[in-house]
OpenMM code with the backbone's topology and positions (N, CA, C; nanometers):
from openmm import Vec3, app, unit

residues = "MET LYS ILE ASN ASN ASN LEU ILE LEU ILE GLY MET MET ALA SER GLY LYS SER THR ILE GLY ARG LEU LEU ALA LYS LYS LEU LYS LEU ARG PHE TYR ASP THR ASP PHE ILE ILE GLU LYS LYS THR LYS MET LYS ILE TYR GLU ILE PHE LYS LYS LYS GLY GLU ALA GLU PHE ARG ASN LEU GLU LYS LYS ILE THR LEU LYS LEU LEU LYS LYS ASN ASN CYS VAL ILE SER LEU GLY GLY GLY ALA PHE ILE ASN ASN GLU ILE ARG LYS VAL ALA GLN ASN SER GLY ASN THR ILE CYS LEU ASP TRP LYS HIS LYS THR ILE ILE ASN ARG ILE LYS LYS ASN ASN ARG ARG PRO ILE THR LEU ASN LEU THR ASN ASN GLU ILE LYS ASP LEU ILE ILE ASP ARG SER LYS ILE TYR SER GLU ALA LYS TYR LYS ILE ASN CYS GLU ASN MET LYS LYS LEU GLN ILE VAL ASN MET ILE VAL LYS ILE LEU LYS LEU".split()
positions = [
    Vec3(14.3793, 21.0368, -3.1685),
    Vec3(14.2546, 21.0943, -3.2183),
    Vec3(14.1370, 21.0227, -3.1533),
    Vec3(14.0375, 21.0970, -3.1202),
    Vec3(13.9167, 21.0365, -3.0652),
    Vec3(13.8103, 21.0353, -3.1737),
    Vec3(13.7534, 20.9178, -3.1948),
    Vec3(13.6446, 20.9055, -3.2919),
    Vec3(13.5207, 20.8610, -3.2157),
    Vec3(13.4068, 20.8751, -3.2783),
    Vec3(13.2825, 20.8422, -3.2090),
    Vec3(13.2565, 20.6930, -3.1964),
    Vec3(13.3172, 20.6145, -3.2844),
    Vec3(13.2959, 20.4703, -3.2783),
    Vec3(13.4129, 20.3979, -3.3433),
    Vec3(13.4038, 20.2681, -3.3541),
    Vec3(13.5133, 20.1884, -3.4079),
    Vec3(13.5192, 20.1939, -3.5601),
    Vec3(13.6375, 20.1660, -3.6124),
    Vec3(13.6570, 20.1464, -3.7557),
    Vec3(13.6801, 19.9972, -3.7723),
    Vec3(13.5907, 19.9306, -3.8423),
    Vec3(13.5922, 19.7850, -3.8513),
    Vec3(13.6168, 19.7435, -3.9957),
    Vec3(13.7312, 19.6786, -4.0174),
    Vec3(13.7688, 19.6363, -4.1518),
    Vec3(13.7195, 19.4953, -4.1780),
    Vec3(13.6522, 19.4801, -4.2915),
    Vec3(13.6019, 19.3495, -4.3325),
    Vec3(13.6457, 19.3235, -4.4760),
    Vec3(13.6314, 19.2001, -4.5175),
    Vec3(13.6637, 19.1629, -4.6544),
    Vec3(13.7166, 19.0216, -4.6599),
    Vec3(13.7444, 18.9758, -4.7795),
    Vec3(13.7946, 18.8404, -4.8007),
    Vec3(13.9279, 18.8206, -4.7305),
    Vec3(13.9577, 18.6956, -4.7023),
    Vec3(14.0923, 18.6625, -4.6568),
    Vec3(14.1888, 18.7149, -4.7620),
    Vec3(14.3043, 18.7582, -4.7200),
    Vec3(14.4091, 18.8101, -4.8094),
    Vec3(14.3761, 18.9469, -4.8697),
    Vec3(14.2770, 19.0158, -4.8125),
    Vec3(14.2420, 19.1482, -4.8651),
    Vec3(14.3232, 19.2604, -4.7999),
    Vec3(14.4039, 19.2270, -4.7002),
    Vec3(14.4901, 19.3271, -4.6378),
    Vec3(14.4330, 19.3922, -4.5141),
    Vec3(14.3320, 19.3318, -4.4538),
    Vec3(14.2669, 19.3923, -4.3368),
    Vec3(14.3645, 19.4159, -4.2216),
    Vec3(14.4494, 19.3178, -4.1957),
    Vec3(14.5456, 19.3310, -4.0843),
    Vec3(14.6479, 19.4404, -4.1124),
    Vec3(14.7041, 19.4381, -4.2301),
    Vec3(14.8062, 19.5364, -4.2674),
    Vec3(14.7485, 19.6778, -4.2700),
    Vec3(14.6367, 19.6933, -4.3387),
    Vec3(14.5732, 19.8253, -4.3505),
    Vec3(14.5250, 19.8717, -4.2130),
    Vec3(14.4688, 19.7800, -4.1353),
    Vec3(14.4205, 19.8150, -4.0016),
    Vec3(14.5314, 19.8677, -3.9128),
    Vec3(14.6459, 19.8014, -3.9161),
    Vec3(14.7606, 19.8439, -3.8360),
    Vec3(14.8056, 19.9840, -3.8779),
    Vec3(14.8163, 20.0045, -4.0092),
    Vec3(14.8596, 20.1359, -4.0608),
    Vec3(14.7572, 20.2452, -4.0303),
    Vec3(14.6308, 20.2134, -4.0431),
    Vec3(14.5232, 20.3092, -4.0161),
    Vec3(14.5240, 20.3489, -3.8680),
    Vec3(14.5369, 20.2492, -3.7808),
    Vec3(14.5404, 20.2775, -3.6367),
    Vec3(14.6604, 20.3644, -3.6015),
    Vec3(14.7739, 20.3354, -3.6622),
    Vec3(14.8949, 20.4146, -3.6360),
    Vec3(14.8743, 20.5594, -3.6805),
    Vec3(14.8194, 20.5765, -3.7997),
    Vec3(14.7971, 20.7113, -3.8535),
    Vec3(14.7014, 20.7911, -3.7642),
    Vec3(14.5976, 20.7255, -3.7147),
    Vec3(14.4955, 20.7936, -3.6348),
    Vec3(14.5254, 20.7891, -3.4843),
    Vec3(14.6367, 20.7233, -3.4485),
    Vec3(14.6753, 20.7085, -3.3075),
    Vec3(14.5648, 20.6401, -3.2263),
    Vec3(14.5174, 20.5288, -3.2821),
    Vec3(14.4141, 20.4491, -3.2173),
    Vec3(14.4693, 20.3102, -3.1860),
    Vec3(14.4036, 20.2397, -3.0958),
    Vec3(14.4406, 20.1015, -3.0692),
    Vec3(14.3961, 20.0147, -3.1873),
    Vec3(14.4715, 19.9081, -3.2121),
    Vec3(14.4387, 19.8160, -3.3211),
    Vec3(14.4203, 19.6756, -3.2666),
    Vec3(14.3145, 19.6102, -3.3104),
    Vec3(14.2863, 19.4725, -3.2723),
    Vec3(14.2619, 19.3902, -3.3983),
    Vec3(14.3291, 19.2768, -3.4067),
    Vec3(14.3136, 19.1840, -3.5178),
    Vec3(14.2539, 19.0556, -3.4591),
    Vec3(14.1309, 19.0239, -3.4952),
    Vec3(14.0632, 18.9100, -3.4322),
    Vec3(14.1378, 18.7788, -3.4546),
    Vec3(14.1906, 18.7571, -3.5745),
    Vec3(14.2635, 18.6327, -3.5995),
    Vec3(14.3879, 18.6226, -3.5114),
    Vec3(14.4610, 18.7331, -3.4968),
    Vec3(14.5806, 18.7342, -3.4119),
    Vec3(14.5434, 18.7033, -3.2668),
    Vec3(14.4343, 18.7623, -3.2197),
    Vec3(14.3906, 18.7400, -3.0814),
    Vec3(14.3508, 18.5936, -3.0603),
    Vec3(14.2824, 18.5364, -3.1589),
    Vec3(14.2438, 18.3945, -3.1502),
    Vec3(14.3696, 18.3071, -3.1434),
    Vec3(14.4672, 18.3367, -3.2283),
    Vec3(14.5906, 18.2582, -3.2289),
    Vec3(14.6652, 18.2712, -3.0967),
    Vec3(14.6680, 18.3917, -3.0425),
    Vec3(14.7370, 18.4156, -2.9157),
    Vec3(14.6670, 18.3414, -2.8015),
    Vec3(14.5350, 18.3501, -2.8004),
    Vec3(14.4565, 18.2879, -2.6934),
    Vec3(14.4665, 18.1348, -2.6973),
    Vec3(14.4650, 18.0771, -2.8169),
    Vec3(14.4669, 17.9304, -2.8293),
    Vec3(14.6089, 17.8732, -2.8404),
    Vec3(14.7050, 17.9633, -2.8627),
    Vec3(14.8447, 17.9216, -2.8874),
    Vec3(14.8534, 17.8294, -3.0092),
    Vec3(14.7630, 17.8526, -3.1049),
    Vec3(14.7611, 17.7768, -3.2303),
    Vec3(14.7344, 17.8727, -3.3464),
    Vec3(14.7876, 17.8406, -3.4622),
    Vec3(14.7569, 17.9161, -3.5836),
    Vec3(14.6144, 17.8803, -3.6268),
    Vec3(14.5517, 17.9691, -3.7019),
    Vec3(14.4139, 17.9469, -3.7471),
    Vec3(14.4010, 17.8113, -3.8183),
    Vec3(14.4934, 17.7832, -3.9110),
    Vec3(14.4829, 17.6573, -3.9856),
    Vec3(14.4933, 17.5359, -3.8926),
    Vec3(14.5681, 17.5488, -3.7809),
    Vec3(14.5795, 17.4391, -3.6846),
    Vec3(14.4476, 17.4188, -3.6100),
    Vec3(14.3812, 17.5295, -3.5766),
    Vec3(14.2515, 17.5201, -3.5086),
    Vec3(14.1528, 17.4467, -3.5987),
    Vec3(14.1497, 17.4850, -3.7271),
    Vec3(14.0605, 17.4192, -3.8229),
    Vec3(14.0918, 17.2696, -3.8296),
    Vec3(14.2194, 17.2377, -3.8366),
    Vec3(14.2636, 17.0989, -3.8532),
    Vec3(14.2346, 17.0148, -3.7293),
    Vec3(14.2635, 17.0702, -3.6113),
    Vec3(14.2523, 16.9926, -3.4880),
    Vec3(14.1143, 16.9981, -3.4231),
    Vec3(14.0467, 17.1126, -3.4376),
    Vec3(13.9195, 17.1288, -3.3669),
    Vec3(13.7992, 17.1480, -3.4597),
    Vec3(13.8262, 17.1800, -3.5865),
    Vec3(13.7183, 17.1962, -3.6831),
    Vec3(13.6719, 17.3401, -3.6980),
    Vec3(13.6025, 17.3649, -3.8086),
    Vec3(13.5560, 17.5006, -3.8375),
    Vec3(13.4528, 17.5485, -3.7357),
    Vec3(13.3624, 17.4601, -3.6934),
    Vec3(13.2572, 17.5015, -3.5991),
    Vec3(13.3183, 17.5550, -3.4694),
    Vec3(13.4191, 17.4864, -3.4181),
    Vec3(13.4863, 17.5312, -3.2954),
    Vec3(13.5543, 17.6659, -3.3178),
    Vec3(13.6195, 17.6799, -3.4343),
    Vec3(13.6840, 17.8072, -3.4662),
    Vec3(13.5806, 17.9192, -3.4720),
    Vec3(13.4691, 17.8964, -3.5407),
    Vec3(13.3655, 18.0005, -3.5550),
    Vec3(13.3069, 18.0398, -3.4201),
    Vec3(13.2898, 17.9450, -3.3298),
    Vec3(13.2399, 17.9774, -3.1947),
    Vec3(13.3378, 18.0677, -3.1216),
    Vec3(13.4643, 18.0335, -3.1285),
    Vec3(13.5686, 18.1134, -3.0644),
    Vec3(13.5773, 18.2517, -3.1288),
    Vec3(13.5712, 18.2548, -3.2614),
    Vec3(13.5755, 18.3809, -3.3354),
    Vec3(13.4595, 18.4714, -3.2941),
    Vec3(13.3414, 18.4145, -3.2829),
    Vec3(13.2227, 18.4921, -3.2453),
    Vec3(13.2382, 18.5513, -3.1055),
    Vec3(13.2806, 18.4676, -3.0106),
    Vec3(13.2966, 18.5126, -2.8723),
    Vec3(13.3980, 18.6273, -2.8634),
    Vec3(13.5132, 18.6102, -2.9259),
    Vec3(13.6192, 18.7111, -2.9206),
    Vec3(13.5786, 18.8375, -2.9958),
    Vec3(13.5187, 18.8212, -3.1114),
    Vec3(13.4791, 18.9367, -3.1935),
    Vec3(13.3729, 19.0205, -3.1235),
    Vec3(13.2709, 18.9558, -3.0685),
    Vec3(13.1654, 19.0310, -2.9997),
    Vec3(13.2198, 19.1067, -2.8798),
    Vec3(13.3167, 19.0482, -2.8103),
    Vec3(13.3792, 19.1168, -2.6970),
    Vec3(13.4582, 19.2390, -2.7459),
    Vec3(13.5327, 19.2219, -2.8537),
    Vec3(13.6118, 19.3335, -2.9089),
    Vec3(13.5229, 19.4482, -2.9563),
    Vec3(13.4100, 19.4132, -3.0157),
    Vec3(13.3215, 19.5162, -3.0706),
    Vec3(13.2588, 19.6043, -2.9622),
    Vec3(13.2736, 19.5664, -2.8359),
    Vec3(13.2245, 19.6490, -2.7250),
    Vec3(13.3212, 19.7625, -2.6930),
    Vec3(13.4427, 19.7527, -2.7424),
    Vec3(13.5421, 19.8570, -2.7190),
    Vec3(13.5041, 19.9818, -2.7976),
    Vec3(13.5695, 20.0925, -2.7658),
    Vec3(13.5432, 20.2190, -2.8347),
    Vec3(13.6726, 20.2780, -2.8882),
    Vec3(13.6589, 20.3566, -2.9922),
    Vec3(13.7718, 20.4324, -3.0469),
    Vec3(13.8905, 20.3446, -3.0839),
    Vec3(13.8653, 20.2431, -3.1626),
    Vec3(13.9751, 20.1582, -3.2066),
    Vec3(13.9486, 20.1079, -3.3492),
    Vec3(14.0531, 20.0515, -3.4065),
    Vec3(14.0442, 19.9892, -3.5383),
    Vec3(14.0442, 19.8390, -3.5148),
    Vec3(13.9467, 19.7707, -3.5738),
    Vec3(13.9335, 19.6259, -3.5564),
    Vec3(13.9325, 19.5595, -3.6943),
    Vec3(14.0203, 19.4622, -3.7105),
    Vec3(14.0244, 19.3826, -3.8327),
    Vec3(13.9550, 19.2499, -3.8044),
    Vec3(13.8452, 19.2238, -3.8763),
    Vec3(13.7732, 19.0977, -3.8584),
    Vec3(13.8302, 18.9910, -3.9507),
    Vec3(13.8212, 18.8667, -3.9086),
    Vec3(13.8587, 18.7565, -3.9963),
    Vec3(13.7668, 18.7545, -4.1174),
    Vec3(13.8131, 18.6949, -4.2261),
    Vec3(13.7378, 18.6940, -4.3516),
    Vec3(13.5963, 18.6397, -4.3411),
    Vec3(13.5734, 18.5431, -4.2517),
    Vec3(13.4409, 18.4838, -4.2386),
    Vec3(13.3561, 18.5420, -4.1274),
    Vec3(13.4123, 18.6278, -4.0446),
    Vec3(13.3400, 18.6781, -3.9265),
    Vec3(13.2134, 18.7554, -3.9628),
    Vec3(13.2218, 18.8425, -4.0633),
    Vec3(13.1091, 18.9288, -4.1000),
    Vec3(12.9935, 18.8475, -4.1587),
    Vec3(13.0208, 18.7221, -4.1954),
    Vec3(12.9173, 18.6340, -4.2497),
    Vec3(12.8181, 18.5978, -4.1389),
    Vec3(12.8657, 18.5949, -4.0153),
    Vec3(12.7811, 18.5638, -3.9006),
    Vec3(12.6835, 18.6790, -3.8760),
    Vec3(12.5540, 18.6485, -3.8745),
    Vec3(12.4503, 18.7524, -3.8598),
    Vec3(12.4677, 18.8366, -3.7345),
    Vec3(12.4964, 18.7722, -3.6227),
    Vec3(12.5089, 18.8459, -3.4966),
    Vec3(12.6304, 18.9385, -3.4985),
    Vec3(12.7431, 18.8872, -3.5448),
    Vec3(12.8630, 18.9703, -3.5547),
    Vec3(12.8362, 19.0876, -3.6489),
    Vec3(12.7729, 19.0599, -3.7622),
    Vec3(12.7456, 19.1651, -3.8608),
    Vec3(12.6593, 19.2764, -3.8007),
    Vec3(12.5526, 19.2389, -3.7306),
    Vec3(12.4630, 19.3397, -3.6707),
    Vec3(12.5347, 19.4225, -3.5647),
    Vec3(12.6092, 19.3564, -3.4786),
    Vec3(12.6822, 19.4278, -3.3731),
    Vec3(12.7872, 19.5191, -3.4355),
    Vec3(12.8591, 19.4694, -3.5353),
    Vec3(12.9615, 19.5512, -3.6031),
    Vec3(12.8977, 19.6748, -3.6658),
    Vec3(12.7862, 19.6567, -3.7326),
    Vec3(12.7205, 19.7693, -3.7988),
    Vec3(12.6695, 19.8719, -3.6979),
    Vec3(12.6372, 19.8267, -3.5774),
    Vec3(12.5875, 19.9182, -3.4743),
    Vec3(12.6980, 19.9783, -3.3888),
    Vec3(12.8184, 19.9203, -3.3945),
    Vec3(12.9243, 19.9695, -3.3060),
    Vec3(13.0341, 20.0435, -3.3802),
    Vec3(13.0148, 20.0651, -3.5085),
    Vec3(13.1191, 20.1368, -3.5800),
    Vec3(13.0946, 20.1504, -3.7275),
    Vec3(13.1960, 20.2020, -3.7945),
    Vec3(13.1931, 20.2153, -3.9395),
    Vec3(13.2558, 20.0909, -3.9996),
    Vec3(13.1744, 20.0117, -4.0673),
    Vec3(13.2259, 19.8918, -4.1322),
    Vec3(13.2791, 19.9314, -4.2697),
    Vec3(13.4024, 19.8870, -4.2965),
    Vec3(13.4720, 19.9259, -4.4190),
    Vec3(13.5190, 19.7987, -4.4884),
    Vec3(13.4683, 19.7750, -4.6078),
    Vec3(13.5058, 19.6567, -4.6845),
    Vec3(13.6227, 19.6900, -4.7769),
    Vec3(13.7294, 19.6119, -4.7656),
    Vec3(13.8434, 19.6254, -4.8563),
    Vec3(13.8175, 19.5320, -4.9737),
    Vec3(13.7917, 19.5900, -5.0889),
    Vec3(13.7479, 19.5142, -5.2056),
    Vec3(13.8568, 19.5076, -5.3124),
    Vec3(13.8758, 19.3893, -5.3698),
    Vec3(13.9757, 19.3652, -5.4738),
    Vec3(13.9119, 19.2824, -5.5849),
    Vec3(13.9735, 19.2814, -5.6995),
    Vec3(13.9294, 19.1933, -5.8079),
    Vec3(13.9497, 19.0485, -5.7642),
    Vec3(13.8644, 18.9611, -5.8160),
    Vec3(13.8736, 18.8186, -5.7819),
    Vec3(14.0141, 18.7638, -5.8067),
    Vec3(14.0693, 18.7993, -5.9211),
    Vec3(14.2009, 18.7469, -5.9604),
    Vec3(14.3089, 18.7849, -5.8578),
    Vec3(14.3034, 18.9062, -5.8095),
    Vec3(14.4016, 18.9531, -5.7105),
    Vec3(14.3917, 18.8705, -5.5826),
    Vec3(14.2696, 18.8516, -5.5339),
    Vec3(14.2483, 18.7750, -5.4101),
    Vec3(14.2917, 18.6294, -5.4300),
    Vec3(14.2541, 18.5703, -5.5426),
    Vec3(14.2921, 18.4312, -5.5696),
    Vec3(14.4440, 18.4174, -5.5713),
    Vec3(14.5123, 18.5095, -5.6376),
    Vec3(14.6592, 18.5041, -5.6420),
    Vec3(14.7200, 18.5159, -5.5027),
    Vec3(14.6653, 18.6041, -5.4207),
    Vec3(14.7162, 18.6202, -5.2842),
    Vec3(14.6905, 18.4954, -5.2005),
    Vec3(14.5717, 18.4388, -5.2143),
    Vec3(14.5367, 18.3178, -5.1388),
    Vec3(14.6291, 18.2026, -5.1779),
    Vec3(14.6543, 18.1897, -5.3056),
    Vec3(14.7370, 18.0790, -5.3552),
    Vec3(14.8829, 18.0892, -5.3078),
    Vec3(14.9270, 18.2090, -5.2743),
    Vec3(15.0640, 18.2285, -5.2243),
    Vec3(15.0800, 18.1825, -5.0799),
    Vec3(14.9668, 18.1588, -5.0113),
    Vec3(14.9706, 18.1255, -4.8687),
    Vec3(14.8942, 17.9952, -4.8464),
    Vec3(14.9624, 17.8920, -4.8043),
    Vec3(14.8951, 17.7628, -4.7845),
    Vec3(14.8379, 17.7470, -4.6433),
    Vec3(14.8199, 17.8576, -4.5743),
    Vec3(14.7669, 17.8532, -4.4374),
    Vec3(14.6250, 17.9086, -4.4286),
    Vec3(14.5548, 17.9056, -4.5389),
    Vec3(14.4157, 17.9521, -4.5420),
    Vec3(14.3256, 17.8290, -4.5495),
    Vec3(14.2771, 17.7802, -4.4351),
    Vec3(14.2092, 17.6500, -4.4309),
    Vec3(14.0830, 17.6397, -4.5154),
    Vec3(14.0104, 17.7469, -4.5296),
    Vec3(13.8856, 17.7425, -4.6064),
    Vec3(13.9132, 17.7134, -4.7538),
    Vec3(14.0244, 17.7641, -4.8049),
    Vec3(14.0513, 17.7540, -4.9487),
    Vec3(14.1591, 17.6522, -4.9843),
    Vec3(14.2103, 17.5822, -4.8865),
    Vec3(14.3251, 17.4935, -4.9058),
    Vec3(14.3075, 17.3961, -5.0223),
    Vec3(14.1918, 17.3343, -5.0325),
    Vec3(14.1696, 17.2327, -5.1361),
    Vec3(14.0740, 17.2780, -5.2454),
    Vec3(14.0566, 17.4090, -5.2584),
    Vec3(13.9637, 17.4606, -5.3593),
    Vec3(14.0367, 17.4974, -5.4885),
    Vec3(13.9661, 17.4828, -5.5987),
    Vec3(14.0187, 17.5281, -5.7275),
    Vec3(14.0004, 17.6790, -5.7358),
    Vec3(14.0622, 17.7406, -5.8341),
    Vec3(14.0456, 17.8857, -5.8532),
    Vec3(13.8988, 17.9217, -5.8740),
    Vec3(13.8256, 17.8400, -5.9506),
    Vec3(13.6834, 17.8680, -5.9737),
    Vec3(13.6018, 17.8561, -5.8450),
    Vec3(13.6375, 17.7596, -5.7614),
    Vec3(13.5670, 17.7448, -5.6338),
    Vec3(13.5973, 17.8629, -5.5413),
    Vec3(13.7209, 17.9107, -5.5432),
    Vec3(13.7559, 18.0288, -5.4639),
    Vec3(13.6795, 18.1499, -5.5165),
    Vec3(13.6712, 18.1620, -5.6481),
    Vec3(13.5959, 18.2732, -5.7076),
    Vec3(13.4494, 18.2678, -5.6632),
    Vec3(13.3902, 18.1493, -5.6617),
    Vec3(13.2511, 18.1346, -5.6156),
    Vec3(13.2379, 18.1764, -5.4691),
    Vec3(13.3362, 18.1392, -5.3866),
    Vec3(13.3355, 18.1794, -5.2452),
    Vec3(13.3417, 18.3313, -5.2330),
    Vec3(13.4276, 18.3927, -5.3132),
    Vec3(13.4402, 18.5391, -5.3123),
    Vec3(13.3072, 18.6029, -5.3513),
    Vec3(13.2446, 18.5519, -5.4552),
    Vec3(13.1158, 18.6066, -5.5016),
    Vec3(13.0101, 18.5923, -5.3933),
    Vec3(13.0026, 18.4741, -5.3305),
    Vec3(12.9041, 18.4523, -5.2234),
    Vec3(12.9263, 18.5470, -5.1055),
    Vec3(13.0497, 18.5575, -5.0614),
    Vec3(13.0789, 18.6440, -4.9470),
    Vec3(13.0621, 18.7910, -4.9818),
    Vec3(13.0890, 18.8268, -5.1050),
    Vec3(13.0770, 18.9674, -5.1477),
    Vec3(12.9352, 19.0203, -5.1292),
    Vec3(12.8372, 18.9320, -5.1435),
    Vec3(12.6976, 18.9728, -5.1237),
    Vec3(12.6767, 19.0213, -4.9801),
    Vec3(12.7411, 18.9557, -4.8863),
    Vec3(12.7280, 18.9948, -4.7454),
    Vec3(12.8208, 19.1122, -4.7144),
    Vec3(12.9422, 19.1098, -4.7689),
    Vec3(13.0341, 19.2219, -4.7479),
    Vec3(12.9744, 19.3526, -4.7996),
    Vec3(12.8860, 19.3436, -4.8981),
    Vec3(12.8252, 19.4650, -4.9548),
    Vec3(12.7388, 19.5383, -4.8527),
    Vec3(12.7104, 19.4740, -4.7394),
    Vec3(12.6335, 19.5391, -4.6336),
    Vec3(12.7194, 19.6322, -4.5483),
    Vec3(12.8486, 19.6357, -4.5752),
    Vec3(12.9367, 19.7290, -4.5032),
    Vec3(12.8942, 19.8715, -4.5344),
    Vec3(12.9173, 19.9602, -4.4422),
    Vec3(12.8808, 20.1005, -4.4622),
    Vec3(12.9627, 20.1644, -4.5750),
    Vec3(13.0905, 20.1259, -4.5831),
    Vec3(13.1797, 20.1798, -4.6859),
    Vec3(13.2483, 20.0662, -4.7601),
    Vec3(13.2749, 20.0889, -4.8863),
    Vec3(13.3462, 19.9913, -4.9682),
    Vec3(13.4603, 20.0640, -5.0379),
    Vec3(13.5813, 20.0131, -5.0196),
    Vec3(13.6997, 20.0738, -5.0807),
    Vec3(13.7493, 19.9811, -5.1915),
    Vec3(13.7522, 20.0303, -5.3138),
    Vec3(13.8108, 19.9538, -5.4237),
    Vec3(13.9616, 19.9726, -5.4136),
    Vec3(14.0302, 19.8689, -5.3679),
    Vec3(14.1729, 19.8776, -5.3378),
    Vec3(14.2630, 19.8454, -5.4563),
    Vec3(14.2043, 19.7983, -5.5634),
    Vec3(14.2833, 19.7552, -5.6790),
    Vec3(14.3732, 19.8684, -5.7279),
    Vec3(14.4981, 19.8369, -5.7539),
    Vec3(14.5991, 19.9317, -5.8037),
    Vec3(14.6352, 20.0423, -5.7049),
    Vec3(14.6021, 20.0233, -5.5781),
    Vec3(14.6384, 20.1227, -5.4775),
    Vec3(14.7452, 20.0650, -5.3851),
    Vec3(14.8347, 20.1501, -5.3401),
    Vec3(14.9353, 20.1103, -5.2415),
    Vec3(14.8721, 20.1190, -5.1024),
    Vec3(14.9363, 20.0541, -5.0058),
    Vec3(14.8816, 20.0467, -4.8701),
    Vec3(14.8453, 20.1835, -4.8132),
    Vec3(14.9377, 20.2783, -4.8211),
    Vec3(14.9108, 20.4102, -4.7631),
    Vec3(14.8026, 20.4857, -4.8401),
    Vec3(14.7888, 20.4576, -4.9689),
    Vec3(14.6797, 20.5189, -5.0457),
    Vec3(14.5453, 20.4679, -4.9947),
    Vec3(14.5390, 20.3397, -4.9620),
    Vec3(14.4153, 20.2816, -4.9082),
    Vec3(14.3835, 20.3455, -4.7727),
    Vec3(14.4840, 20.3566, -4.6881),
    Vec3(14.4660, 20.4196, -4.5562),
    Vec3(14.4154, 20.5624, -4.5743),
    Vec3(14.4795, 20.6381, -4.6614),
    Vec3(14.4386, 20.7780, -4.6842),
    Vec3(14.2980, 20.7875, -4.7430),
    Vec3(14.2603, 20.6908, -4.8267),
    Vec3(14.1248, 20.6889, -4.8831),
    Vec3(14.0221, 20.6671, -4.7716),
    Vec3(14.0511, 20.5788, -4.6792),
    Vec3(13.9606, 20.5543, -4.5663),
    Vec3(13.9465, 20.6800, -4.4824),
    Vec3(14.0583, 20.7441, -4.4518),
    Vec3(14.0567, 20.8675, -4.3722),
    Vec3(13.9742, 20.9744, -4.4441),
    Vec3(13.9921, 20.9854, -4.5757),
    Vec3(13.9199, 21.0854, -4.6538),
    Vec3(13.7686, 21.0557, -4.6557),
    Vec3(13.7327, 20.9314, -4.6821),
    Vec3(13.5905, 20.8933, -4.6874),
    Vec3(13.5215, 20.9172, -4.5535),
    Vec3(13.5921, 20.8865, -4.4450),
    Vec3(13.5331, 20.9032, -4.3112),
    Vec3(13.5468, 21.0453, -4.2578),
    Vec3(13.6172, 21.1302, -4.3333),
    Vec3(13.6377, 21.2702, -4.2945),
    Vec3(13.7026, 21.2802, -4.1566),
    Vec3(13.8099, 21.2023, -4.1370),
    Vec3(13.8811, 21.2021, -4.0089),
    Vec3(14.0001, 21.2961, -4.0132),
] * unit.nanometer
topology = app.Topology()
chain = topology.addChain("A")
for resn in residues:
    res = topology.addResidue(resn, chain)
    for name in ("N", "CA", "C"):
        topology.addAtom(name, app.Element.getBySymbol(name[0]), res)
């Protein structure tokens, strides 16, 4: 399928951007790019290793460079890392190069998902309340997405179909 611009998935870590993005791209027969996967492939390190060995600032610089390059592509689905949309430049370019779609979940759902995975460097040493505060802070910026999908109680394919329906694809 040919679309006029990119479909860019944003949201908290553990919100399903990679999974939903892959399924959405498959359904629409589009290319799929996951910024975190590309960063890991390029550095030959997992995200948490980059944070540990090189620090968050180095990771954010790399994320910005890779994300801005990806956003120049056309007719694809792009999954941004949880913190990428927080960057003003990435946010502006994303909003101008495609339909930004926020995958939104209840705080409790995201916290439970994050706690199941010890490879999320931003939240590794945070309490549930601190993670909730992070979610609330980031949600203010995620609200700038063109579309917001309430994913709670929906299965993966239902979320994909909701995106297709909202975008009239």
